[in-house]
N, C-alpha and C positions, 0 to 999 in steps of 0.2 A: 532523426530517421536515418538509418544506414542507406548507402547507395544501393545495396541489393534490393531494398524495399521499393525504391524509386524505379529500378529497372524491372521489377515484377508488377508494376501497375498495369491494369488492363489497357490494351492498346499500344503498349511499348514493345517495340521490336528491336532486335540487334541491328546495327547498321550493316547494310549490304556492302560487299567489297566495291561495288560500283560507285558508292558515295564517298569513298576514301579520297581525300584531297578537296572535298567541298569546303568552302569557307563562307560563313555568314558575312556577307560583304557590307551591305548598306541598308539604311532605312531612309525613305524619302518622305519629306513633309513639304507641303505647299506653304509659301510665305507671301504675304501681301506686298511688303516693301523689302526688296533684296538688300539695299544699303543698310536699312535699320537692322535686319536680321544678321547680316554679316558683322555689324558692329557688336551686337549682343554675343554671338557665338565666338567671335575672336577676342573681344575685350573682356567679357564677363567669364567665359568658360575656357578660353585658351586654345580654341580650335585654330587650325591653319587651313586656308583654302588651297587645294592642290590641283584642281582642274575645273575649268569653266567651259561650258558649251552653250552657244547662243543659237537658237532655232528661230531665225527672223520670220520665215514663212509661217510657222506655227505660233509665233508670238509668245515664246517662252524661253527661259534661260535656266540651266541647272549649274550648280556649283557643288563640288564634292569637298568636304572638310574632314580633317583627321585631327586627333589629339596626338601630337608627336613631340616627345620631350626633346628630341634632337632633330632639328630641321635639316641637318646635314645628310640625313639618310634619305631625304626626298630627292628623287632625280630632277635635274634641271631641265632636261629635254622634255618637251611637252608629250610626245608620243610615248617615251619611256615612263614618264610620270603617270600617264593614263593607264598603261599596263600595270604599273606598280600599285596604284590606288585601287584598281579593280581586283587585286589579290589580297588587299588588307582587310582584316576584320574590324568591325565597329565604325564604319564610315557613315557620315551624315550627308545626305543629299538634300540641298535646298532647291526647290523648284519654284520659280517665280513666273507667273503668268502676267505678261506685260499689260500695263494699264491698271491693274488692281490697286496700285499705290495711289492712284488719283481719285479713287472712289471712296469717299468718306464713310459710306454705309457698308462697304464690302468687308466681309470677315469670313475666315475659314472656321469650320467646326473643329473644335479642339479634341473631340472624342469623349469628353467628360460631361458634356451637357446631354440632355435626352435628345434623340436616342443615343445611348452610350455605345462606344465602339473602341477605337484606339484609346489607350490610356495615357502613356507617358514614355519619355526617354529617361535614361538614368546615366548620371556621371558619378563615378567613384572618385573620391578625393582623399588625400592623406589624413586630413583633420577636418571632420564635418563641422565642428564648432567654429574653427578659424574661417572656413569657407563661408559659413552662414553669416558670420560677423562682417566679412568683406562684402558679401552681397547686400547686407543691410546698409552698410556705409555707402554703397554704390547706388542705393535706391532701387534695387531689383525687386520687383513684386514677388511676394511669397504667396503660395497657395496654402502651405502648411509650414509653420516654424517648428523647430525642435521641441519647443515647449508646448505645442498644441497636441491634443489627442493623447492616445495611449502609446503610440510608437515614437518614443522620445529620441530614437537613434537615427531617424531620417527626417529630411525636410523636402519640400517641393517648392521650386521657384517657377515663374512663368516667363516665357519668352515674349517678344513683341506681338505674336499672333495668339497668345493665350495657351500655347502648348505647355503642359506640365513637364518639368524636369526634376526627377528625383535626385537628391543629393545624399550620398551615404559614404561611409568609409568601410573598407574591407576588414580592418582590425576591429575587435570588439570595442564598443563605445558604451559607457554607462552614463546615462543622462541625469 
């Protein structure tokens, strides 16, 4: 489908000048155990935590993470780094409500059980087969392997809270 057809879909409007410079900055997900989630997102997917805020009175903590190939571009000064991360596209915010990690029965809705809502995050990788082999070797739980279903070019893994993460490669992949 050509771009012109997408731009002509009902409901699509040209961006107003007032929106120039807007950046889709981050998506927030709630996590039960911050340490476990940080391990997953940093070790399994390569994210780097770049800012943390603790809200003791409200009993929650947020951590912003980015995928940065070169950590040298991340400012060292905390105030500068916060300004920097709030201008980056594709940031992941983990929000941890204190105490949830101690409740064995507690779990967040991943959006894919009924009633359905939120669907998934997506991480683009250079080689989807290589990434999936690595995830398999690491014992990462899969929701969908490359060999499952009709869409052989994508996989879905699950994070510690059961959120689905789509894994794909931007270059064509023939499964």
